[in-house]
N, C-alpha and C positions, 0 to 999 in steps of 0.2 A: 490052443486058446491062450490068449494073454490076459492076465488079471491085473486090474488097477486097484490099489488099496485106497479106499476113500475113508479118511479119518478126520474130516472137517479141517483140513490144513492147506487148502488152496491148490492152485494151478492144475486142477483136474480137467477142466474144459479144454485147456490147451493141449494136454496129453491126449484126450479123446479125439480132438480134431486132427492131431498128427497121425494117430492110428487109422482114423477114417480116411485120410488122404492116401495112406499106404494100402487101403482096402484090406486091412487085416482084421479078423474077428477079435473082439475083446469082451470082457465082462467087468463092469465097474460095480463095486459093492462096498458097503460099510459093515457087512456081516462076514466074518472070516469063513464061515461055513460055505458061503457061496463061491469062495475062491479055492476051495480045497482041491478041486480037480483041474485047476489051471495048469498049463505047461510051464509058465513063467510068470513072474510078478514084476510090475512096475510100482515102485514106492516113491511117489512124488511128495511135494510139500514146500510151502513157503511160510515164513512167519517165525514165531517164537518157540524155542526148543521145549521150554517147560510146559507150555500149552499143548504142544504136539504130543509130548509124552503122556500128559494127562488124558488126552483123547485116545491114544493107543491103549492105555490101560482100561478106559471106560468101554471101549469097543471089543476088547479081547485080542486086538491085533498085536499087542506086545508079545504075548506067549505064542501066538500063531506064527509070527515072523521068526521067532527063535526056533520053533519046531521046523518051519520051512527050510531054514538055512541048515539046520542039523541034518535034515534029510537030503541035503545036497541038491536042492532045486534052485534054478536060476532066479536071481534077484538083481534088479537094477534100481538104484536109488538116484533121485534127482533133487538138487539144491538142498533144502532142509532134510530131505530123505537121504542125502549123501552124508550128512553130518550126524544125525542121531542114530546111525548104525554103530557109532563108536561108543566108547565107555562113558564119557562125561563131556558136558559142555559148560563152558564158562558162562554162557547165557543162562542166567537164573540158577547157577550152580546146580545143574540138572544131571542126574544119573540117567544115562541113555540106554540103548538096547544091548550094548556090549557084544555086538556081532563081529566087530573088528576092534583090535587093540589100538587105543589112541585117544586123543582128546581134541576138543574144539576150542579155539582161542580167539579172542577178540583181535581184530586187525591192529588196533591201537596199542596192543601189548606186544606186538611183533615188529612194528615199524616205528622208528624214532621220530619225534616231532620235527627234528631237523631235516630228516629225509622227506617227510610229508611236505614240508614247506619248500624244500629245494626241488623236488620232483613234481610239485603241484598235485600230489595224490589226494583224492577225495574218497571218503568212506561214507556210505558203502561203495564197494567196488561194483560199478554199474555200467553196463555197456559191453561192447564187443572187444574181445582180447584173443590173441592167438595162443594156441595150445601146442606146445612142443612135447613130443613123445619121449619116453625114457623107459629103461628097464624092460625093454622088449615090446612095449606097447600092449595092445589088447586086440583080440579078434573082433571086438565090437567097433574098432577104429579102422578096420580094413576098408580100403577104397577111399579113404580120406587122408590127404597128405598131412604130415606133421607141419605145424605152423598155421593150420587153418583157424579162422576166427570163429568163436562161439560166444553166445550171449550170457553174461554173468550178472547176478544181482545178489550180493551177500556182504555181511559185515563181520563174519566170523570165518576162521580158516581151519581147515582140516590139518591136524598134526598126528599122522600115524606113528605108532611106536616103532614100526619097521618101515624104513624108507623105501625098501625094495618093492613094496606094494603100490607105490606111486607109479602110474603108467603114463601120466601126462601132467604138465604143469604150465601155468601162465605166469608171466612176469608182471608184477604190480608192486614195485618197490622191494618185494621179496619174491621168492619162488612160491607160488600158490599151488598146492596140489589140486589138480582139476579133474583127474581121472584116477581112481584107486580101485585096484582089483586084487582079490584073493579068493582062490577057489571059485565057488559059484556066485560070489558077490562082486558086482561092478557098480561103482557109484560115480556120478558126474556132478561136480560142483556147479557147473554151468547148466543151462536149460537146453537140452537137445531139441525139445519140442518147439522152441522159440528161435532156433538157430538156422532156419532155412534148410536148403538141401543137404548140407553136411550133417545137421542134426537129425534129419529124417533118415539119412543113411545109417546112423548109429542105431536108431530104433528098428530099422529094417534088418540090420545085422543081428540085433538082439532077438528078433522074432525068428530069423532064419537059421541062426547059428547056435541056438540053445534049445535044450529039451529037458524034460524031467529026469531023464536017464543019465545026464552028464554029471 
């Protein structure tokens, strides 16, 4: 059974629709106790990091997610969920979950104004962009060629402390970490659930290739 974390931070319906199209059973809940027996968790989210962390604390999902990862159970983060698993976000100067070492930095602090003007780069990074694999890729990317397009919407960039955990990146003026994986945690800066067949393949891989025992 796949659990979906509902903490009032968006893009839940699109994740539900994707899992329904795969005909895979899931449970969606805003109560951590309802998800305790799930085999794997999807941690979605869009919007503001500070608001999201406030909601996680109000619902008890902050401690639940930390315990889940400590127990080596599979977790997949999407978009905002891919960012707030790290230590800190520049968005609202927010202390995040600290499940992975690193920080989240505003695009404009990583790309020079000259490059933005020269390349015609617009922030947020919105739309389709190809993702190239690195550092061995991930089993959740199996069956999907490197260079496949996925759908992005974000204004902040993941900056892991250890670059070897980056398994895929997009080029948007800078190398943008798009897939990060360490142990039982895999996070996607793009939206698999909005990325057509390749995105559905990622979710299918997550369901089929992960279990609580891994």
